[in-house]
C-alpha positions in Angstrom: -67.4 36.8 -47.2 -68.6 33.2 -46.3 -67.1 31.1 -43.6 -64.9 29.0 -45.9 -63.4 32.0 -47.6 -62.8 33.8 -44.3 -61.1 30.7 -42.9 -58.8 30.2 -45.9 -57.9 33.9 -46.0 -56.7 33.7 -42.5 -54.8 30.5 -43.2 -53.1 32.0 -46.3 -51.7 34.7 -44.0 -50.7 32.3 -41.3 -49.2 29.7 -43.7 -47.1 32.4 -45.4 -45.5 33.3 -42.1 -44.9 29.6 -41.3 -43.3 29.1 -44.7 -41.1 32.1 -44.2 -39.6 30.5 -41.1 -39.0 27.2 -43.0 -37.6 28.4 -46.3 -36.2 31.8 -45.5 -38.4 33.4 -48.2 -41.7 35.0 -47.5 -43.9 33.0 -49.9 -46.5 35.8 -50.3 -43.9 37.4 -52.6 -44.8 34.5 -55.0 -48.6 35.0 -54.6 -49.0 36.8 -58.0 -47.3 33.8 -59.7 -49.5 31.3 -57.8 -52.6 33.2 -58.8 -51.5 33.4 -62.5 -50.8 29.7 -62.7 -53.6 28.3 -60.4 -56.1 28.0 -63.2 -53.8 25.7 -65.1 -54.1 23.1 -62.4 -57.3 23.9 -60.6 -59.3 21.0 -59.3 -63.1 20.8 -59.3 -63.9 17.9 -56.9 -67.6 16.9 -56.8 -67.5 16.3 -53.0 -65.9 17.7 -49.9 -62.1 17.1 -49.6 -61.2 15.1 -46.6 -57.8 15.9 -45.0 -56.1 14.0 -42.2 -52.9 15.4 -40.7 -50.8 13.8 -38.0 -48.5 16.3 -36.3 -45.8 13.8 -35.4 -44.4 14.0 -31.8 -46.5 17.0 -30.7 -47.5 17.2 -27.1 -50.5 19.3 -26.2 -49.0 21.5 -23.5 -46.4 23.1 -25.9 -49.2 24.5 -28.2 -50.2 28.1 -27.9 -53.7 26.9 -29.0 -53.7 24.9 -25.7 -52.6 27.8 -23.5 -48.8 27.7 -23.9 -47.2 31.1 -23.5 -45.0 31.0 -26.6 -46.8 31.7 -30.0 -46.0 28.3 -31.4 -49.3 27.6 -33.3 -50.6 30.5 -35.4 -52.3 28.1 -37.9 -54.1 26.1 -35.2 -55.0 29.4 -33.4 -56.5 30.6 -36.7 -58.4 27.4 -37.3 -60.0 27.6 -33.8 -60.8 31.3 -34.3 -62.7 30.3 -37.5 -64.8 27.5 -36.1 -62.6 24.5 -35.6 -63.2 22.4 -32.5 -60.0 21.6 -30.5 -59.4 19.5 -27.4 -56.0 19.5 -25.7 -57.0 16.5 -23.6 -56.8 13.7 -26.2 -54.7 10.7 -25.2 -52.6 8.8 -27.8 -53.3 5.1 -28.0 -49.7 4.1 -28.4 -46.2 5.3 -27.3 -44.7 5.8 -30.7 -45.4 6.3 -34.4 -46.3 2.8 -35.6 -49.0 1.7 -33.1 -50.7 5.1 -32.9 -50.9 5.5 -36.7 -52.2 1.9 -36.9 -54.9 2.8 -34.4 -55.9 6.0 -36.3 -56.2 4.1 -39.6 -58.1 1.1 -38.2 -60.1 2.7 -35.3 -58.8 0.0 -33.0 -56.8 0.2 -29.8 -53.2 -1.1 -29.9 -54.0 -4.3 -28.1 -56.4 -5.3 -30.8 -54.3 -4.7 -33.9 -51.0 -5.5 -32.0 -48.9 -3.3 -34.3 -46.2 -2.4 -31.7 -42.8 -3.4 -30.5 -42.2 -7.1 -30.1 -40.3 -8.5 -27.1 -38.7 -11.2 -29.2 -38.0 -11.1 -32.9 -40.6 -11.3 -35.6 -41.9 -13.1 -38.6 -42.1 -11.6 -42.1 -44.9 -9.3 -41.0 -42.5 -7.4 -38.7 -39.7 -5.1 -38.7 -37.1 -7.6 -37.5 -33.4 -7.8 -36.6 -31.3 -9.6 -34.0 -34.1 -10.6 -31.7 -35.8 -7.2 -31.7 -38.4 -5.6 -33.9 -42.0 -4.4 -34.4 -45.1 -5.8 -35.8 -46.4 -4.5 -39.1 -50.1 -3.7 -39.6 -51.5 -7.0 -40.8 -53.7 -7.0 -43.9 -56.8 -8.4 -42.2 -57.7 -5.0 -40.6 -59.8 -2.6 -42.7 -58.3 0.9 -42.8 -59.5 4.4 -43.5 -58.0 4.7 -47.0 -59.8 1.5 -48.1 -63.1 2.7 -46.7 -62.9 6.1 -48.4 -61.7 4.5 -51.7 -64.8 2.3 -51.6 -66.8 5.6 -51.6 -65.1 6.8 -54.7 -62.4 8.9 -53.2 -58.9 8.9 -54.6 -56.4 8.5 -51.7 -53.0 10.0 -51.3 -50.4 9.7 -48.5 -47.4 12.1 -48.0 -45.3 11.1 -45.0 -42.3 12.8 -43.4 -41.9 9.8 -41.1 -40.1 6.8 -42.7 -42.1 4.4 -40.6 -45.4 5.6 -42.1 -44.8 3.9 -45.4 -45.0 0.5 -47.1 -42.5 -1.0 -44.7 -45.0 -1.0 -41.9 -48.1 -1.7 -43.9 -49.6 1.7 -43.2 -49.7 2.6 -46.9 -52.5 0.1 -47.6 -55.4 1.6 -49.5 -53.6 4.6 -50.7 -53.4 5.2 -54.5 -50.5 7.6 -54.3 -47.8 7.3 -51.7 -44.8 9.6 -51.1 -42.9 8.7 -47.9 -39.5 9.7 -46.6 -36.9 7.0 -46.8 -34.8 8.5 -44.0 -35.1 11.3 -41.5 -34.5 14.7 -43.0 -36.4 13.9 -46.2 -39.8 15.5 -46.9 -39.5 18.1 -44.2 -40.1 21.9 -44.4 -40.1 23.3 -48.0 -39.5 19.8 -49.4 -42.7 18.4 -47.8 -44.8 21.3 -49.2 -43.2 20.9 -52.6 -44.3 17.3 -52.6 -47.8 18.2 -51.5 -48.0 20.7 -54.3 -46.6 18.3 -56.9 -49.1 15.6 -55.8 -52.1 17.9 -56.0 -51.1 19.1 -59.4 -49.8 16.0 -61.1 -50.8 12.7 -59.3 -54.5 13.2 -58.9 -57.7 13.4 -61.0 -59.0 17.0 -60.5 -62.6 15.9 -60.9 -62.7 13.1 -58.3 -63.1 13.6 -54.5 -59.9 13.4 -52.5 -58.7 11.9 -49.2 -55.3 13.3 -48.4 -53.2 12.1 -45.4 -50.1 14.0 -44.4 -47.6 13.1 -41.6 -45.6 16.2 -40.6 -42.5 15.3 -38.6 -41.0 18.7 -37.9 -41.2 18.2 -34.1 -39.6 14.7 -34.3 -35.9 14.4 -33.5 -33.3 15.1 -34.9 -34.4 18.7 -34.1 -33.2 21.5 -36.3 -31.3 24.4 -34.8 -33.1 27.7 -34.1 -31.8 30.4 -36.5 -30.5 33.7 -35.4 -33.0 36.6 -35.3 -35.9 34.3 -34.5 -38.8 36.4 -33.1 -39.1 34.7 -29.7 -36.5 31.9 -29.4 -32.8 32.2 -28.7 -30.5 30.9 -31.4 -29.7 27.3 -30.8 -27.5 24.7 -32.5 -28.6 21.2 -33.3 -28.2 18.9 -30.3 -28.9 15.3 -31.3 -29.9 12.7 -28.8 -27.0 10.5 -27.9 -27.3 7.2 -26.0 -23.5 6.7 -25.8 -22.2 5.7 -22.4 -21.4 8.9 -20.5 -23.3 11.2 -22.8 -25.3 14.1 -21.3 -28.5 12.2 -22.3 -27.4 9.0 -20.6 -26.5 11.0 -17.5 -29.9 12.6 -17.6 -31.5 9.2 -17.5 -29.1 8.2 -14.7 -29.8 11.5 -12.8 -26.0 12.2 -12.5 -26.0 15.6 -14.3 -24.9 18.7 -12.4 -28.0 20.8 -11.8 -26.7 23.7 -13.9 -25.8 21.3 -16.7 -29.2 19.7 -16.5 -30.9 23.1 -16.6 -28.9 24.2 -19.7 -29.6 20.9 -21.5 -33.3 21.0 -20.9 -33.6 24.6 -21.8 -31.8 24.0 -25.1 -34.0 20.9 -25.8 -37.2 22.9 -25.0 -36.2 25.6 -27.4 -35.4 23.2 -30.2 -38.7 21.4 -29.6 -40.8 24.6 -29.6 -39.1 25.5 -32.9 -40.1 22.1 -34.3 -43.7 22.6 -33.2 -43.7 26.1 -34.9 -42.4 24.5 -38.1 -45.0 21.7 -37.9 -47.8 24.3 -37.5 -46.4 26.3 -40.4 -46.3 23.2 -42.6 -50.0 22.5 -41.7 -50.9 26.0 -42.8 -48.9 25.4 -46.0 -50.9 22.2 -46.7 -54.2 24.0 -46.3 -53.0 26.9 -48.4 -52.0 24.6 -51.3 -55.4 22.8 -51.2 -57.1 26.1 -51.5 -54.8 27.5 -54.2 -55.4 24.4 -56.4 -59.2 24.3 -56.0 -59.5 21.3 -53.7 -61.7 23.1 -51.2 -64.3 24.3 -53.7 -66.9 21.7 -52.5 -65.9 22.1 -48.9 -63.3 20.6 -46.7 -63.1 18.4 -43.6 -59.8 18.7 -41.8 -58.8 16.5 -38.8 -55.5 17.1 -37.0 -54.1 14.9 -34.3 -50.7 13.9 -32.9 -49.5 10.3 -32.6 -47.6 10.9 -29.3 -45.7 13.6 -27.4 -42.1 13.8 -26.2 -40.4 13.7 -22.9 -38.4 16.9 -22.3 -36.7 15.9 -19.0 -39.9 15.1 -17.1 -39.4 12.0 -14.9 -35.8 12.1 -16.0 -36.8 11.0 -19.5 -36.2 12.2 -23.0 -37.4 11.0 -26.5 -40.6 8.8 -26.6 -41.6 5.1 -26.9 -41.4 4.2 -23.2 -43.9 4.2 -20.4 -47.2 6.1 -20.7 -46.8 9.3 -18.8 -48.6 12.5 -19.7 -45.8 14.4 -21.6 -45.9 11.5 -24.1 -49.7 10.6 -24.1 -51.5 14.0 -23.9 -51.9 15.3 -27.4 -54.1 17.7 -29.4 -57.1 16.7 -31.5 -58.8 19.2 -33.8 -61.6 19.0 -36.4 -62.7 21.7 -38.9 -65.6 21.2 -41.3 -67.0 23.8 -43.7 -70.5 22.4 -42.7 -69.8 22.8 -39.0 -67.4 20.9 -36.8 -68.7 18.6 -34.1 -67.9 19.8 -30.6 -65.1 17.8 -28.9 -65.5 17.1 -25.2 -63.4 18.9 -22.6 -62.2 16.0 -20.6 -59.9 13.1 -21.6 -60.8 11.5 -24.9 -59.2 8.8 -26.9 -57.3 10.2 -29.9 -58.8 7.2 -31.6 -61.8 9.5 -32.2 -59.8 10.9 -35.1 -60.7 7.7 -37.1 -64.5 8.4 -37.0 -64.0 12.2 -37.4 -62.1 11.5 -40.7 -64.3 8.7 -41.9 -67.8 10.0 -40.9 -67.3 13.6 -39.9 -68.6 12.9 -36.4 -67.5 11.4 -33.1 -68.2 7.7 -32.6 -71.6 6.9 -31.2 -70.0 5.0 -28.4 -66.8 6.7 -27.2 -63.7 4.5 -27.2 -62.3 3.8 -23.7 -59.4 6.2 -23.0 -56.6 3.6 -22.8 -53.1 3.2 -24.1 -50.6 0.4 -24.1 -47.0 -0.2 -25.0 -45.2 -3.5 -25.2 -41.9 -4.5 -23.7 -38.8 -4.4 -25.8 -35.2 -5.4 -24.9 -34.1 -3.3 -28.0 -35.9 -0.2 -26.7 -34.4 -0.8 -23.2 -30.9 -1.0 -24.7 -31.5 2.0 -26.9 -32.6 4.1 -24.0 -30.2 2.6 -21.5 -31.0 1.8 -17.8 -33.5 -0.8 -18.9 -36.2 1.8 -19.7 -38.6 0.1 -22.1 -37.9 -3.4 -20.8 -41.4 -3.5 -19.2 -44.7 -3.3 -21.0 -47.2 -0.7 -19.7 -50.9 0.1 -19.9 -52.9 3.1 -18.8 -56.5 4.1 -18.5 -58.0 7.5 -17.9 -61.5 7.9 -16.3 -61.9 11.7 -16.1 -58.9 13.0 -14.0 -58.3 9.5 -12.5 -55.4 7.7 -14.2 -54.4 4.1 -13.6 -51.0 2.9 -14.8 -49.8 -0.7 -14.8 -46.3 -2.0 -15.0 -44.7 -5.4 -14.3 -44.7 -4.6 -10.6 -48.4 -3.8 -10.3 -51.0 -1.1 -10.7 -50.8 2.5 -9.4 -53.2 5.4 -9.7 -53.3 9.2 -9.3 -55.7 12.2 -9.7 -54.3 14.4 -12.5 -56.3 17.4 -11.3 -54.4 17.4 -8.1 -51.2 15.8 -9.4 -50.7 17.0 -13.0 -47.0 16.2 -12.8 -47.7 12.6 -11.8 -45.4 12.8 -8.8 -47.7 10.9 -6.4 -48.9 7.6 -7.8 -50.3 5.3 -5.1 -50.6 1.5 -5.3 -54.0 0.2 -6.3 -55.5 -1.8 -3.4 -55.7 -5.6 -3.8 -58.9 -6.8 -5.3 -60.5 -9.8 -6.8 -60.2 -10.2 -10.6 -58.4 -8.0 -13.0 -58.8 -4.3 -13.7 -59.4 -3.7 -17.5 -56.1 -1.9 -17.6 -54.3 -4.9 -16.2 -55.8 -7.0 -19.0 -54.3 -4.5 -21.4 -51.0 -4.8 -19.7 -51.0 -8.6 -20.1 -51.8 -8.3 -23.7 -49.0 -5.8 -24.3 -46.6 -7.9 -22.4 -47.4 -11.0 -24.4 -46.4 -9.7 -27.9 -43.6 -12.0 -29.0 -42.7 -13.9 -32.2 -39.8 -15.9 -33.4 -36.6 -14.2 -34.9 -36.1 -13.6 -38.6 -34.1 -11.2 -40.7 -35.6 -8.9 -43.3 -32.8 -7.0 -44.9 -34.9 -4.3 -46.5 -36.7 -3.5 -43.2 -33.5 -3.5 -41.3 -32.0 -0.9 -43.6 -35.1 1.2 -43.4 -35.0 1.2 -39.6 -31.3 2.1 -39.6 -32.0 5.0 -42.1 -34.9 6.2 -39.9 -32.7 6.1 -36.8 -34.7 3.4 -35.1 -31.7 0.9 -35.2 -28.0 1.4 -34.7 -25.5 0.4 -37.3 
């Protein structure tokens, strides 16, 4: 049994268990039907299939593959056991979906493509409403899908996140695009049904394929944990609320009773772990479908990364999109290649490396600086209450040394001694600017005049990024 067949055999088993959690039906019961019909739709690509998966909102320290106690990632575990290279020390370039995806697609840090929140309003290249918004990815930046298309690949995007769509400009270069119009669409079994339909009906079976999939199972709103789950207690859905006096607002204000806080965060942690398990199961399902329909015959290159993590009460925060602390920035990065995966380094690495891994199958010749930035936004500050998000931020990692810059100056810590980031110390005065301070100034400067774009406004409301 060769390496590819061994890997995919393992993934078939893992994907079936993941799909059972998501659909309530163990899909191996349908295996005879799949086998009987596979030949009707079987692809014969002349070159290796390239697959890029973003596990939306997945922080590294909640993955079993990264040492977490709960068995949240059987698919990732199986990939690593069969030759994939994984680092749990990648750092996301942005603080939320849009800037990080733009960086993955362009290979550029956020401060260069400037696809992020805007402190004012925005022109027609932005998501814009009432003095708040976010910059679209502008057409002047070459993207992955265009580069692979120029090499003869057909390109397909399937996105569970409504922001990763034509609204944001992230669909550029893709021949086929299926993106959710609102949260709750293209999740679980619906996502895999769309992947299957795309592989069978939207593509030329004799051309090479570049497939991008955003899997948003770990993004809020979190689904409840069902009864009889093998390792999690049953939990009801508990949506984030930013209403005055809500438990989430009181978490930010640090006014929760200790017992109430413990209950809230335990509940949130269980919901989030269930989301990660579902995301991992969906990843296994995607690989399973590629194999079933012949897209791995000439080999496969698979790159998996996350665009950002999630605050689960650390530093009194929840959700994401603000500041650049480790629960939000430390993400996994994995590469598997049937011809042998390049070895990923053990220390901090920019998640931007995903761009070259997808495009070239190797790490960039010159590693990108491990930096991140997020722009200021009155809208984010209002959305999160207590002015969180009103300040831009920039961060730089040099090994275990981390420097973080806000409006009130630069601070630093040693993550090996202070993994919880409890002891940041001010950076001593110096002549000139630290590189990370330059990044801060660029992030703080994003601003454009106000305009309305009714279609974008409705999309943002549907996606939950704007209130009615």
